[in-house]
N, C-alpha and C positions, 0 to 999 in steps of 0.2 A: 017708794021713797027710801033712800039710803039713810040709815041712822048712823050717827057718829058713834064709834065704839073706841074707847080708850085702851082696851086690851087688844093686843095684836096676837092673832092666832099664829103659832109657830110650830109647824110640823117638825118631826124628828127625821133628819136625813140619814139614811143608811145605804150601805153598799153591800152587794152579795156576789160571790164568785160561784159560777156554775161550771163544774168540771165533770166531763163524761169520759169514761175510758173507751178503749177500742174493742172491748169484749162483746160477744153476742150471748145473751142480750146485753145491751149497754148498762153500765153501772154508773152511779153518780156519787161524788164525794160529798159526804155530810159530816157534821160534827154532832156529838152528843154533849150537851152542856147543862149545867145547873142553872135554873131560873127560879124566880119566886113561886112559880107553879109546879116545880119539880123538874126532874130530868126530861129534857126535850131534845128533839132532833132539829137541826137547822142547816141551811147552806152555810159555808164559811162566810160570815157576814159581821158587820158592826157599824158603828156610827162614824160618819165623816168627821174629821177633825178640822179645826180652824187652819186656814192656809193651805188646804189640801183639795185637789180636784178629785172627782169620783174615781178616775183610773188609778191615781196614786193610792187612794184610800182602799180600794178593793185589793190591790196588790199587798198593801201593808196588813190588812185584816186577814187575808188568806194565809200569809206567812205566819202571823201571830197565832192563828187558830189551828193550822195544820202542819206547820214547820216546812211547808212546801212553797217554792217560788211559783207564783201564779202569773201567767202571761195572757192578758186579755186579747181575744181575737175578734170579738163583736160585742156590741151592746145588745143584750137580749131584750131589754125593755125598761121602762120607768113605771113603777107600780105604786099605787096608793092603797093603804089599808088602815083600818082603825082598830085599836085594841083597848078594851076596857078591862082593867085588872080587877078580878072579882074581890080580892081581899081588901084592897085599899080604895077601890073606886076610881083609881087613876085612869084618865081617858087620853090616849095618845093616838095621833095620826102619824103614820110613817110614810115617807116618800123613799122608795127603794130603787136605786140604780143597780140593775143586775147585769153582770157581764159574763159572757160565755168565753171560756178559754181553757188553757192547759195548765197542768201543775207538774212541777218537777218532782224528783224523789224527796221524801222527807229528810230533813237535815238532822242527823243524830246529835249534833252539838246544840240544838235548840230544844226548848221545852214548850209544850202547848200552853197557850194563854191561860191565865187564871180562870177557873170556871169551866174550862173545856175538859171533859172526861176522856174522850177518845175521838178518833176519826174512824169512819167506816164507809164502805162502798155498798150501795144498795141499788137494786133494779127499780124501775118505775113501779111495777106492781108491789114491790116490798114497801116503797114509800107510800103508795096508796093505802096499803094495810096499816101502816103506822099512822096515817091521817085518820083512818076509820077508828083507830084505837085511842085517838086524842094525844098522840105522841109528838106532833109537830109544833114547833114554836109559833108558827104563823101559817095561815092558809097560803101565803105567798111561796113557801118552800115547795109545795107541790105544784102550784101554778107555774113557777119558773121552770121546773123540770118538764112539765107538760109542754110549755112553749118551746123549750129547747128541743124536745123530741119531735115537735111539729115543724121544726125547721125555721122558726122565727129568728131573724137576724137583722140588725141595723148596723150601719157603719159606726166605727169608734168615734169618728169626727162629728157624730150627731150631738154629742155633749161637748161643749166648749168650756174650758176652765180658763178664764181670763187671767193674764199675768198679775193683775191687781190683787189676786188672792195671796201672792207672795210678799206683798208690801206690808211691813210691820205696822201694827195699829198705833195710832197716835195716842199717847198717854195724856189723860186729862186730869 
């Protein structure tokens, strides 16, 4: 039996840029950022903003966090994870749209987004070591890199952002 619930569950929608260089072994672009749990490593990622499709959001977030222009080439996947913040007890479910793509050179005229300490390139074994040391912001950081390395790819058109996203909200 389905019970009526007046509280609607609202997951937090995020986007992540997965960038791999051409070196051997391949390295992945990460950011080191301040979080309530301390300094953590993450893919360039952030929250989707109102009126924005996931591809727009991932390009914006990557630019803000790395100062590099990100060009999506494939949808890596759509991931769900749950995070319970130890200090506050906050309980968040994330829906992450991860895109694989390329990044241009850093723009020296731009500054890294607030909270981002630096960008760095790490190999998959180095990211696994960081995971074992508790340094990743989310288990999805490593999962996305492992999927990228395994050749997972989906067409960009798999996620459709309807033009209605661009229509201004009616003020009430």
